N, C-alpha and C positions, 0 to 999 in steps of 0.2 A: 505494500498500499504508498509505502511512502520512498517509494523507487514514483514510481506515478505522481504520489504531486512536488517532487521538485521539479520535472519540468513545469507541469503547469505554472506554475511560482518563474520561475524564470522566462519564461511564456510574457503573459504578467508582468513582469516588468520591463521584459523587453518597449512591450508595450506603452507602455506609462513613459518611458525616457526616448518612443518616437513621436510624444505628442506633447510635450513640452517641447521638441524642437520645431514642432510644424509653427509655433508661437514665434518664433524668427523669422520664418519666413514670411507668416504675415506684414510687418512689420518692414520687410523690404519689398514687398509689391506692393505697399501705400505707396512710396516714394518713384514705382510705377513710372516713364514718359510713353510716349508715342509719340509719332510722327505725323504730320502733314507735307507731302510734296503736288509745292504752288508753280506754276508757271507763269505768272508777268510780261503784258504784254498791252503795248498801243497801235493804233492803227495811221496815228502818222509816219511822215516819214522821211524822218526828221533820227540824229543823234547829239545825245543826250552831253553836255556840258560836264569834263571830270570835275565830281565828287560832286558826284549825285549821287542821293542819297536811297537807296529799295528798303520801305516797310511792310513786313506782312503782318496785320495782325488779328488774332485771335480772340473776339472779346463771345461774351455770356449780353442775348439783347432779346432775354426777356421779359422786365419789367419797362411797363409802360412806362410814360413821361420822366424816366430816371435815364441818368447815362448808363453808357452803357461799364460791362465790368468785366475788362481783359486778364483773359488768362495767358497769353503770351507775348512775346512779340520778337521780330523776326527785325535786325537791320544789316544791310550789302552797300559797301561801297557798288556801282556801279560802272564796269569796265568796261562792259565788252557790249553787242547790238541784242535786239527784244530779240525773241526772249528770255525772261530770268529767271530762272533756277533755283527759287532759297525753300529750304526746308525750316518745315517750327517744329518743335519740338513743346511740349504742353503735357504739364502731370493730369494722367489719366484718371485720377478720383476727382479730378477736378471737373470732369464731366458730367453730367447728367440724364439721366432718359427723359425728361417730363420739363426741360428745358429750352428754346430753342441759341443757334448759336452761327455767327459771320465770321468769314472772313473779308478785312477787309487792307485792302491794297494803299498806300501810297507812293510817289517822289520827292523828294523833297534839296529844292540846293540853295548851299548857307539857309539854311532853316527857312525856306521861303517855301508854300506850295504850287507843284508846275502839275506836277497831275495825281491824280487818285479815281479808285474805283468807286462806282454808283449802285453798282447793283448790288442783292441783297443774294451773299450764295452761304450755303448753308453746306461744311463740309463732310460730315456725316450725316447728309440726308443718300436713300440707300439710291444705290446705283451712279451718284455718282461717281469721273473718271478723277482717273491716278497718273497724269501731276493734275491739281485743279485746276483750271483758265480762269485768272482774273486781267479782265479788261478793264486798264486804267484813259480816264478821259483827258484833255488837257486843258486849267484851271484858267480863269479871265483871257479866254480867247471868244471872242465875237466873229 
């Protein structure tokens, strides 16, 4: 009888130890990051001057009559011709199923806005292709 109890006791202890180990895995999964591949373009036949910077923002736009909440933002200097590829990383735990999200792109030159996106792009919409294409329009042109 004693020979049967010892193996069962060892299995019980092993299960307890492995259960403790899983809790530390949950702590690291809370810090998980996800990635959105974007491609920003404009239709004007022009090159941007040196020093122009592209920013792509992921925003929570769920609340009405309140400024959007920034989830993540990535900025880079533009050194080539469009389309401009940019990856936006964000904390996975910040995305909730019952909320609305938007990707916004802008191009600035010396802190002056020269291009901005004008349409709503939900990056989590079913069937959206990757990379996510974002069209920006020139600002202040009549």
